C-alpha positions as CSV (number, residue, x, y, z in Angstrom):
1,X,6.1,7.0,-13.3
2,X,8.8,4.3,-13.4
3,X,9.6,2.6,-10.2
4,X,13.2,3.3,-9.0
5,X,14.7,0.7,-6.8
6,X,15.1,1.8,-3.2
7,X,18.6,2.4,-1.8
8,X,19.6,2.5,1.8
9,X,21.8,5.1,3.4
10,X,24.4,2.3,3.9
11,X,24.5,1.6,0.2
12,X,25.1,5.2,-0.6
13,X,27.9,5.4,2.0
14,X,29.5,2.2,0.7
15,X,29.5,3.5,-2.9
16,X,31.0,6.8,-1.7
17,X,33.7,5.0,0.3
18,X,34.5,2.7,-2.6
19,X,34.7,5.7,-4.9
20,X,37.0,7.6,-2.5
21,X,39.2,4.5,-2.2
22,X,39.5,4.3,-6.0
23,X,40.3,8.0,-6.3
24,X,43.0,7.7,-3.7
25,X,44.4,4.6,-5.4
26,X,44.4,6.4,-8.8
27,X,46.1,9.5,-7.4
28,X,48.8,7.3,-5.9
29,X,49.4,5.6,-9.2
30,X,49.3,8.7,-11.5
31,X,53.0,9.5,-10.9
32,X,54.2,6.9,-13.4
33,X,51.0,6.5,-15.5
34,X,50.9,7.3,-19.2
35,X,48.3,9.5,-20.9
36,X,46.1,6.5,-21.9
37,X,46.2,5.2,-18.3
38,X,45.0,8.5,-17.0
39,X,42.3,8.7,-19.7
40,X,41.0,5.2,-18.8
41,X,41.1,6.1,-15.1
42,X,39.1,9.2,-15.8
43,X,36.5,7.1,-17.7
44,X,36.2,4.7,-14.8
45,X,35.8,7.6,-12.4
46,X,33.0,9.1,-14.6
47,X,31.2,5.7,-14.6
48,X,31.6,5.4,-10.8
49,X,30.2,9.0,-10.3
50,X,27.3,8.2,-12.6
51,X,26.5,5.1,-10.5
52,X,26.7,7.0,-7.3
53,X,24.4,9.7,-8.7
54,X,21.8,7.1,-9.6
55,X,22.0,5.6,-6.2
56,X,21.5,8.9,-4.5
57,X,18.6,9.7,-6.8
58,X,16.9,6.4,-6.1
59,X,17.3,7.1,-2.4
60,X,15.7,10.5,-2.8
61,X,12.8,9.3,-4.9
62,X,12.2,6.5,-2.3
63,X,11.8,9.1,0.4
64,X,9.5,11.2,-1.8
65,X,7.3,8.2,-2.5
66,X,7.2,7.3,1.2
67,X,6.2,10.9,2.1
68,X,3.4,10.7,-0.6
69,X,2.1,7.5,0.9
70,X,2.1,9.0,4.4
71,X,0.2,12.1,3.3
72,X,-2.3,9.9,1.6
73,X,-2.9,8.0,4.8
74,X,-3.5,11.3,6.6
75,X,-6.0,12.4,4.0
76,X,-7.8,9.1,4.3
77,X,-7.9,9.3,8.0
78,X,-9.3,12.9,7.9
79,X,-12.0,11.8,5.4
80,X,-13.0,9.0,7.7
81,X,-13.1,11.3,10.7
82,X,-15.3,13.8,8.9
83,X,-17.6,11.0,7.8
84,X,-17.9,9.8,11.4
85,X,-18.7,13.3,12.6
86,X,-21.3,13.8,9.9
87,X,-23.0,10.5,10.9
88,X,-23.0,11.4,14.5
89,X,-24.5,14.9,13.8
90,X,-27.2,13.4,11.6
91,X,-28.1,10.9,14.4
92,X,-28.2,13.7,16.9
93,X,-30.5,15.8,14.7
94,X,-32.8,12.8,14.3
95,X,-32.9,12.2,18.0
96,X,-33.5,15.8,19.1
97,X,-34.9,17.8,16.1
98,X,-36.3,20.8,18.1
99,X,-33.1,21.2,20.1
100,X,-31.1,21.0,16.9
101,X,-33.3,23.6,15.3
102,X,-32.8,25.9,18.2
103,X,-29.1,25.5,18.2
104,X,-28.9,26.1,14.4
105,X,-31.0,29.3,14.8
106,X,-28.8,30.5,17.7
107,X,-25.6,29.9,15.7
108,X,-27.2,31.7,12.7
109,X,-28.2,34.7,14.8
110,X,-24.6,35.0,16.3
111,X,-23.1,34.7,12.8
112,X,-25.5,37.4,11.5
113,X,-24.4,39.7,14.3
114,X,-20.8,39.2,13.6
115,X,-21.1,39.8,9.9
116,X,-22.9,43.1,10.4
117,X,-19.8,44.7,11.9
């Protein structure tokens, strides 16, 4: 996927304000404008809107990328926690094999009782 440059909220607001100022200036000057002037103004307005759309899209894709990175960190943290619990359980079983066997048998018995119903 292509990397889209990140845009801040201030950049988007600045572009929007600039576009609003241009629109206001254009509407003030339309009274005495000719058809070609209006056409040129409309083309400039289309380019400005396209630039604003790209800025907003890059801001959104930046936030999506940031959310993906955050979720990957959570997944990595969960994997590490599970690996630690597994290591601790294995160490406990090696230290107390008979007690571990009794606990496993008890849990199995309770699960068997629950599944019969």
